[in-house]
N, C-alpha and C positions, 0 to 999 in steps of 0.2 A: 283568756282574752275577753274583754267586755263587749257588749253589743255596740257601743259607740265606736270602739276600735274597729269592729267588723265593718261598721258602716263607712268609716273613713277608708278602710282598705278596699272595699268593693266599689264605692261610688265612682272613682275615676275610670273604672273599666266598663261601666255600663252606658251604652249609647242611648238607650231608649228610656224615656221618663217612666214608663210603666214598670220597667225592670228596676229602676231606682227606688220605686215605691215598695218593691218586694224583696229587698236585700235582707240579710239575716237579722239585722237589728230590729225588724218588726215582728219577729217570731217570739211568742211568749215562752218563757222557760218552763212553765208548768201549766197544767190544766186539771181542774177537778172533773168530777163525773157530770159534766155539763150536758152530756148527750142523753141523759135518762129520759127527758121529756120527749125526745124524738124517736125513741125506740119503736113504738108501735107503728109509726108511719114508715120507718125504715124497712121493716120486715113483714108487713102485711101483704096478703095476696100472693099471686103466682110469680114465678121468676120472670123478671123483665128480660127482654131480648134487646139490649141497648145497642143503638146504632143500626142494627139489622144487617143481613148479609149483602144488601145492595150497596152498602157503604164502600168507600175506596179500599183497595187492598192495602195491607200493612205489613211491616216487618219488625222483628226484634233483632238486636245486635249484641246479645250477651255472649259471655265467654263460653268455651266449649265444654264438653262433658267431663265430669270429674272421673278420677281413676277407679280401679277396682277396690274391693274391700282391703283395708290396710289397718295398721296398728292404730290404737287409739290412746294417745297420751292423755292422762287425766280423766278418762271416761270411766264408767263403772266397770268392775272387774268381771271375772267369770261367774257363771251361775246366775239365776234369776233374782239377784239382789236389787235393792233400791239404793241408788246413789245420791240421795238428796232430794226428797219429794218436795213439790211446791207447796205453798201455804194452802191449807184446806184439803190437801190430799188425804185419801183414806189409806194411811200407811199400813193398815192391817188388811187392806183389800186385795183383790185378785191381781196376781202377777203372772198368770199362766200365758198371757199374750207376749210376755217378754222373752228375749233370747239373749243369753250371755250377758245379762244385766242391762240390755238395751231395749228400747220400746218395741222395736221390731227387728227382724233378722238383719244384721248389718251386711249380709250377703246380698240383700236387695240394694242397699246404699249405705256406705260407711258413715253417712250423715245421721244415722239413727241416734236419737237422743238417749240419755239415761232412762232406765225403766221407771215408770210411774205407776203405782198401784191404782186400781180402779177397774170399772167395767166399761169396755169399749161399747159405744152406742147406747149407753144407759139413758133412760128418760125419767122424768119425774123426780129429779134430784133437787134438793134445796141448794141452789147455787147462787142465790142473791138476786135472781131475776135479771132485770135490766141494769147492768153495771156501768155501761158506757154507750155512747151513740153507736149503733150497729150491733149491739149485744143485748139480746133478750134472754129469757129463761131457757129458750130452746134453739136459738139461732145466732150465728156470728156471720154478719154480712161482709163480704169482701168483693172488691171490684178489680177486674183484670182489664187494664187499659191497653188497647191494641193501637199501635202508632199508624198514623196516616203519613207515610214517608213519600208517597208519590211513585209513579211508574218507573222513572229512571233509577232512583235509589233502590226500589224493590228489585229491579233486574240485577243490579250488582249484588245485593244481598242474597238473591236466589243462587247466583253463581258461586257465592261463598258458603252456601248451605246455612244461611242465617235468617231466612225469610219465614215468618209466621203470619199468615193472613187472619182475618177475622174468622173465617170458616174453620181454619186450622185450630185457632185458639178455642173455639167452642168445643171441638172434639177433645183437645188436651185438657181444658178446664174441667170437663166432666170426669176425666180420669183422676186429675189431682184432687178434686172435691171428694170423690169416693175413697181415694187412698187415705186422705186425712181422716175422714169419718170412720173408716174401717180399721185404723191403726193407732189412733190417739185417744187418750183419756181427755174428754172435753167437758166433763162434769154436767152431763145432761143436755149439752148443746150439740148442734151440728153446724159445720160451715156451709155457707151458701155462696158460691162464686158466680158473680154476674160478669159476663163477657161484654165489654163495651168497646165499640168501634170509635176511635178518636175522630173527631170532625174537623180538627184544626191542622193546618200544615205544620209538620214537625221539622222539615229540612228546607231552609233554615227555620229554627223555631219562631213561629209567629206569636210572640208574647202577648200581643193585644187580643189574640183569640184564645191562646192556651190558658192564660191565667183565669179568665172568666169561665173557661171550660172546666177547670179544676173546681171552681166554686159551684158550677152547675151539677157536677157529679156528686159532690158532697151534699148539696141541697136536695137533689133528687133521690139518691139512693141511701144517703146517710150511712155510709159504710164505716166499719171499724178501721179498715185499711184499704188502700189503693195500691195495686201492684202495677208498676210501669217499668218494664225491663228495657232500659234505654240508656244511651250515653248523653242524652240531650237535656237541656233546660233545667239547670240547677234551681232557677227561680220557681219552676213548677213544684219542686219538692218543698221549697221554702213556703210556697203558698198553701200546700196541703198541711204543712206543719202549723202555719198561722191559723188554719181552720181546725186545728187540733185533731187532725186525722192522720193515722199512721201511714207513712209513705214508704213503699218497699220497691227495691229494684234499681235505684239510680246507680249507674255504673261509671266509674272513673272520676268520682269527686273526692274532695279532701276530708281528712280527719276533722279539720276545723269546721267544715260545713256539717259533718255528722254530729259533732258535739253541740253546735249551735242549734240544730234542729231536734235534738233529743228532748223528750222520749219518743219522737215521731218519725224517726228515720232508721231504716235497716236495708242492707244489701248483702248478698252472698259473696260478692267479689272483694277485691283488695282495693284499698283507697289509693288515690293519687299520691297522697303523702307517703304512704308506706312503700309503694313501688318506686317512687322517685328517691326516697332516702336509700332504698336498697341499691338503686342505680348509682347514686353518689358514692356509696361505700365500695361498690364493685369497681367503678371507674378509678377511684383513688388507690385501690389495691391491685388492679390487674390491667389498667389501660394507660399507664404512665409511659410506656415505651412508644416507639415510632409507629406510624401507620403500617398495618400488615395485611388488611383484608379489603383494600380498595380494588375496584375493577381496573383492568389494564387496557381497556378498549381504546382509550385516548392517549397515545404515547406522548402527546404534547402536554398532558396534564396528569402524569402518573404520581399519585400521592404516596405510594408505598415508600417507606424509608424516611419520610419526613415527619417532623413533630406533629402530633395530633392537635387539630383545631376543631373544637366542638361547635356545632350548630344545632339549635333546638327548634323543632316544629311541633305546635300543639294547637288545639282549638282555641277560639276566642271566647268560649263560655267564660263568664267572669270568674267562676271558681277555678276552672282549669288554668286560665292565664295567670291568675294571682298566685296559684300554687307554684308555677314555674318561676315567676319573677321574684316572689317573696320568700320562697322556701328552697327550691332546688338550686337556683343560681348562687345564693349566699352559702348554701351548704357545701357546694363544690369548692368555692373559694376558701371556706373555712377549713375543709378537710385536707385539701391538697393544693391550694393556691391557684386553682384553675379559674381563669376569668373568661366568661362567655359573653360574646358581643354579637353573635349571629342568631337572630330570632325571626320566626314568622308564625303569627297566630292567625289561623285560617277561619273563615266563616263557613259553617256547614251548609253551604248553598251550592248545589250542583249546577245551577244556572250561571254562576260566575266562576266555575272551576278553571276554565282556560286562563282567565285573567289572573286568578289567584295563584295558579301554578307558575306562571311567568314571574309574578312578584316574589313567590317563595323561593324559586331557584335563584333569582337575582339577589335575594337576601343571604343565601348560602354561598353562592359562587361569585363572591366579590372579586374585582380585578386584582387587588393587591394582596389580599390575605383570605383566600377562600376557605370555607369549612372543609376540612378533610374527612370529617366524621359527622354524619347527620343522624341525630336522635329523633325518631318519630314517636311522639307521645300522642298517638292518633286513634281515631275510631277505625272500624274495619274498611270503610269506604274510601276515605281520603288517600291512603297509600296507593291505591290504584292510579290516581291522578299524579301523585308525587313521583312515583317511579317511572311512569310514562314521561313526565316532564324532564326528569333527570336524563333519561335515555335520549330524548329528542334534542336535548341541549348538549349531548356528548359529555356529560358530567357524571363521573363514576367515583363518588366518595365511598368510604365505609358506611354502610347502612345499618344502623343499630336501632333496636327497639327496647322499650321498657313498658310492657303492655299490660293493662288491666281492662282493656276494651275489646278483646277477642282476636287480636292479630296472631296469637300464639296457637291457633288451631291449624292442623295440617291442611284442611280444606281451604282455609283462608290463605295460608302461605302459598298453596298451589295456585291460587287465583292471581298472585303477583308474579308468578314465574311463567315459564314457556308453555306450560300446559293450559293454564287458564287465560293467559295473555291480557288480563285486565291491566296489569302493571308492566307488561312487556309486549308492546305491539310488534317489535321486530326481534323475535327470539334468535334469529340467525346470527345476530351480532353479539349475543350474550345479554342476559337479563340482569338488571340492577340488583335483584334479590338473590342472585346465586350465592353470594358470600355473606348474606345478612346473618346477624346474630344479636344476642342481647338477653333480656330477662323476660320471663313469662310467669303467669300465676297458675294456670290451670294444671290439674293433676294429669296422670297418665291417660292418654286417649285410648279407650278400649276399642275393640272392633265395632264398627258401625252396626247397630242393631236393627237398621231399617232396610229391608230387602223387598223391593217391589211394594212398598207401603205397608209391609207386615212387620210387626215387632217380633224379633226372635228372642229377645231377652238377653242378648249377649253384651249389651252396654248398659250403663247405669240408668240412663233415662228410660230405656225400654223396660228395664226391670220394675221401675216405679210405675210406669204406664200400665204394664200388665197387672201388677199388684193392685192397681186402681180400677181394674175391670176393663181397661182398654184392649182393643183387638187390632184395629187397623190404624196405623199412624198416618196422618196426612202425607201425601206423596212428596210435598215440597219441604217437609221438615227433616233435616239431617239429624243424625244421632247426637252430634255435638250440641245442637240447639235444643234438642229434646232433653239432654242432660242438664244444661244450664237452666232451662225453664223449670224442670223438676226440682232442681236445687233451691231455687228461690222459694217455691211453695213449701218444700219440706222445712226450710229454714223458718218460714213464718209459722208453720204448724208447731215446730219445736218451741218457738217463743210463746205461742198461745198456750200450749200445754204447760210450760214452765210457770206461767203466770198464775195458774190455779183458777179456782172458780170465780174469784173476784177480779175479772178480766178488765183491765184498764191499760192505757199506755204506760202509766207509772208502775203498775205491778209487773208488767211485762219487762220493762227496763230494769226493775229491781232484781228480777230473777234471771236475766239473760246470762250472766256470768256463771250461774249454777249449772249451765249445760256442759261446762268443762271444755276440754280440748280434744280434738281428734285429728289424725293425720300429722303432717309436718315432717321435718328432717328425720331420716331413718325409715320413712314409708314412701310409697309411690304417690301419695295423695297430698293435697294442699293442707296446710295447717289452718284449722277452723277454731276460732276462739273469740268470744265477745268480751273478754275481761278488760279490753282497752277502753270500753265505754263509748266508742265512736260510732257503733252501729254497723261497722264493716266486719264480715265474718272471716275472710281469708287474710292470713297474717304472714305469709312467707312467699318466696319466689324461687325460681330455678334458672340456671344459665342454660340457654339453648342456642343452637345454630340450625340454619336451614340447609338441607342437603337435597338438591333437586334429583339426585340419583337414587336416594333411599326410597324404598316402598313403604307407604303409609300403612300401618296396621289398621288404621281407622277405616280407610276406604279402598285399600289395595292399589291406589294410584301412585305414580312416581311423584316424589316430593314429600318430605317429612321433616319435622323438627326433631333434632337429636339432643337429648339432655346430657349435660356435662356434670358429672359428680352428683352429690346429694342436693336436695332442696336446702335452702339457706334462709334462716331467720335474720332479722335485723341485728347487726353487730357481728355476723358470722362470716363475712367475706374475708378470705385470707389472701395476703399479697403473693404474687408470683415473682420469681427471681428476675425474670426478664421484662416485667411490666406488661405481659401479654396474657390474655386468657388462654386456657388450654383447649384451643379449637383447631382442628386440622385444616390444612389448605389442600393437600393432595386429594385428587379425585372429586373435588366439589365443583369444578368448572367444566 
């Protein structure tokens, strides 16, 4: 798709003029090593303390921790062999740091990349010196952007185990920095992670503030990459790409956005395109039968046994809304003739939540043809309001998810049910989320490794944190958030190492696919692969349902997601004889 086509696609969805100026059509497709002249300014002096601890508290909303060590399709085999060294690698060099053909022991994290020969922590290497902005002969400068979500959203994120404040991020960033420097061949360089407290309002995204803030970060710190682990502001990632700075961590955006921003965009999660295509294939294979999983609390409107009518709720971020309207809806009609005419695109503004909930329920529960099945393509916060609104309106449809934005963590699911009560203010009448099901992306949730603020190493995030010299995990950081944050930094380190000594966004993109594949169907872990060229690492999904009676392995509390069958890659959903997913009803209410 051309840039002009992208512009035509996005423009009708953008309400603010500033956002219209930042659509994908303004992003250059390539950039040379234009940052060389800025390298000295970017990396001189002591580490800045950006924003400072007095700045507003912030939160991250990324997906939960990945699973335990699993099979690695397409990765290097047994023994300390080299499975495709990057350009400029010393192929005859030291590989004693490698374990089983991987750069570090995959028992720490199954994300470990193929073994690369060389000396960890080496200095004085002829690596080309300053190859790009933020890259000198001895330093790679990276910025970790911590969101300013505000007190109300932070409170919800804390209840869901997804809150990371500026002070938390400083502790974590020190561990991620040390882990990368101690485990990767960086050709004479070391990474320097600058923790930056966001100064602009993120919920809803204040574009007139956020876009200039992206510019200020680039101008001030001149980083090679900015990591912002959020579901918000696709325009912010577009602006970083326009500034020829690698943007990492955008969650829930489309393949089309990723391709348009290449080689400046990467995220460890699954794209909106992929999860929605997976949902369309799942629906057309296993959801053609009558309604089966609706609540029965309102006898006057019992949807069970009636033909399914799908309603879709998503954010009004231009990329999110466009992906639903221009990709998912046509795909459902093409694949199985499903016509969707119930929509609500919400603004991520907690101050207008009550008004938006009323409008959203009205769009779903129409008088003559209500949606029997509501698909929430949502961030973690919005469902708390959606399910409360459904309950208060005595509306009990099938609640279905297809999530790449963190809803599929046990802790988050619990917050929508009778234990957390964020989405169920009256649990005595039965919660909307009791029979919820759908698709999720994250791998097996391991036991929570955070006990009283101490990392015990039992979950994947804790293992990386400990291997990076961490000792005490900030008390507000749950294991699932620790894991998802570690995954983003390990992903970036994998890409930097794969690029070789001539580190640029172009060399990184050229070598991304050489990392191969790990996880996927047949393993407990998500399929990770960059061969699509979209910048999204996760490439498959799993069918899950929420069981309020099941005890979560993750935190020992009642309420857990149960996986049905194997993980499924695109094209792998198989039809069922009765047009129903293989999800039990007994014992779930």
